[in-house]
N, CA, C and O of each residue as an XYZ file, in Angstrom:
176
protein
N      43.611    -72.202     17.948
C      43.863    -72.210     19.374
C      43.672    -70.782     19.897
O      44.122    -69.820     19.275
N      43.013    -70.660     21.022
C      42.747    -69.353     21.621
C      43.700    -69.117     22.794
O      43.874    -69.987     23.648
N      44.314    -67.935     22.826
C      45.216    -67.566     23.913
C      44.587    -66.439     24.724
O      44.147    -65.450     24.138
N      44.527    -66.550     26.051
C      43.896    -65.522     26.886
C      44.750    -64.257     26.962
O      45.969    -64.299     26.798
N      44.081    -63.136     27.213
C      44.772    -61.855     27.397
C      45.425    -61.756     28.770
O      46.432    -61.065     28.927
N      44.860    -62.443     29.770
C      45.382    -62.394     31.133
C      46.115    -63.687     31.461
O      45.795    -64.737     30.904
N      47.099    -63.624     32.363
C      47.810    -64.849     32.756
C      46.850    -65.870     33.369
O      45.919    -65.509     34.089
N      47.083    -67.111     33.081
C      46.251    -68.182     33.626
C      46.908    -68.748     34.877
O      48.134    -68.789     34.983
N      46.079    -69.184     35.823
C      46.590    -69.851     37.006
C      47.058    -68.932     38.111
O      47.698    -69.392     39.056
N      46.760    -67.649     38.023
C      47.151    -66.752     39.114
C      45.904    -66.221     39.816
O      44.879    -65.969     39.181
N      46.006    -66.057     41.112
C      44.891    -65.557     41.915
C      45.406    -64.543     42.908
O      46.568    -64.591     43.312
N      44.552    -63.633     43.300
C      44.906    -62.645     44.325
C      43.789    -62.602     45.361
O      42.606    -62.653     45.024
N      44.182    -62.508     46.613
C      43.221    -62.451     47.706
C      43.531    -61.233     48.560
O      44.697    -60.928     48.810
N      42.510    -60.546     49.000
C      42.674    -59.382     49.861
C      41.810    -59.564     51.098
O      40.642    -59.939     51.001
N      42.382    -59.300     52.242
C      41.639    -59.361     53.490
C      41.702    -57.971     54.111
O      42.783    -57.447     54.379
N      40.543    -57.388     54.334
C      40.461    -56.053     54.918
C      40.050    -56.161     56.378
O      39.138    -56.909     56.729
N      40.731    -55.410     57.213
C      40.382    -55.369     58.628
C      40.312    -53.915     59.060
O      40.841    -53.028     58.390
N      39.661    -53.684     60.173
C      39.575    -52.344     60.752
C      40.979    -51.867     61.112
O      41.772    -52.641     61.649
N      41.293    -50.623     60.829
C      42.622    -50.067     61.110
C      42.969    -50.121     62.595
O      44.145    -50.124     62.958
N      41.953    -50.165     63.452
C      42.181    -50.214     64.895
C      42.447    -51.630     65.403
O      42.861    -51.809     66.549
N      42.211    -52.638     64.558
C      42.397    -54.032     64.954
C      43.882    -54.356     65.025
O      44.572    -54.316     64.006
N      44.377    -54.671     66.199
C      45.789    -55.009     66.395
C      45.981    -56.514     66.599
O      47.105    -56.971     66.803
N      44.874    -57.300     66.543
C      44.960    -58.747     66.730
C      45.503    -59.458     65.499
O      46.261    -60.421     65.620
N      45.120    -58.991     64.316
C      45.494    -59.650     63.070
C      46.616    -58.850     62.412
O      46.503    -57.641     62.214
N      47.716    -59.561     62.075
C      48.836    -58.891     61.418
C      49.317    -59.722     60.229
O      49.279    -60.952     60.269
N      49.764    -59.053     59.185
C      50.290    -59.744     58.009
C      51.599    -60.448     58.326
O      51.942    -61.445     57.690
N      52.324    -59.939     59.297
C      53.616    -60.522     59.655
C      53.477    -61.838     60.412
O      54.428    -62.617     60.484
N      52.295    -62.091     60.977
C      52.088    -63.287     61.785
C      50.854    -64.043     61.288
O      49.747    -63.787     61.762
N      51.026    -64.971     60.338
C      49.879    -65.719     59.818
C      49.094    -66.457     60.905
O      47.897    -66.692     60.738
N      49.740    -66.824     62.010
C      49.049    -67.508     63.098
C      47.999    -66.606     63.748
O      47.120    -67.102     64.452
N      48.074    -65.284     63.523
C      47.087    -64.376     64.107
C      45.702    -64.560     63.477
O      44.715    -64.031     63.988
N      45.624    -65.310     62.366
C      44.337    -65.616     61.734
C      43.660    -66.824     62.371
O      42.477    -67.064     62.129
N      44.386    -67.581     63.174
C      43.820    -68.771     63.814
C      42.577    -68.404     64.623
O      42.588    -67.464     65.418
N      41.510    -69.163     64.404
C      40.273    -68.951     65.141
C      39.409    -67.824     64.610
O      38.350    -67.549     65.174
N      39.832    -67.162     63.537
C      39.063    -66.044     62.967
C      38.191    -66.552     61.827
O      38.472    -67.596     61.238
N      37.148    -65.820     61.523
C      36.286    -66.130     60.379
C      36.568    -65.122     59.280
O      36.750    -63.932     59.536
N      36.600    -65.616     58.063
C      36.785    -64.750     56.897
C      35.553    -64.913     56.020
O      35.227    -66.025     55.607
N      34.873    -63.820     55.735
C      33.655    -63.861     54.930
C      33.950    -63.607     53.468
O      34.976    -63.024     53.119
N      33.042    -64.050     52.619
C      33.126    -63.817     51.184
C      31.782    -63.285     50.696
O      30.760    -63.435     51.365
N      31.799    -62.676     49.547
C      30.556    -62.168     48.957
C      29.717    -63.312     48.421
O      30.244    -64.266     47.848
N      28.421    -63.215     48.610
C      27.504    -64.235     48.122
C      27.647    -64.349     46.604
O      27.660    -63.341     45.897
N      27.753    -65.568     46.116
C      27.855    -65.803     44.681
C      29.284    -65.762     44.158
O      29.509    -65.985     42.968
N      30.255    -65.481     45.026
C      31.640    -65.473     44.551
C      32.137    -66.901     44.430
O      31.586    -67.815     45.043
N      33.176    -67.084     43.639
C      33.725    -68.422     43.395
C      35.096    -68.506     44.024
O      35.750    -69.546     43.944
C-alpha cells in the first residue's frame, strides 16, 4: 500500500485583486456576486 507525502483531500484557492479595488472584500462574500474569476489555461 502506498501512502502519500501530502495530505489528501485538501485544496487551497487564492484570489488576487488590485490593491486599489474596494469593491471586493474577504469579509463580504456577496461582494463576489456578478464578478468573473479567471484561471490559468490547462489548470484543473
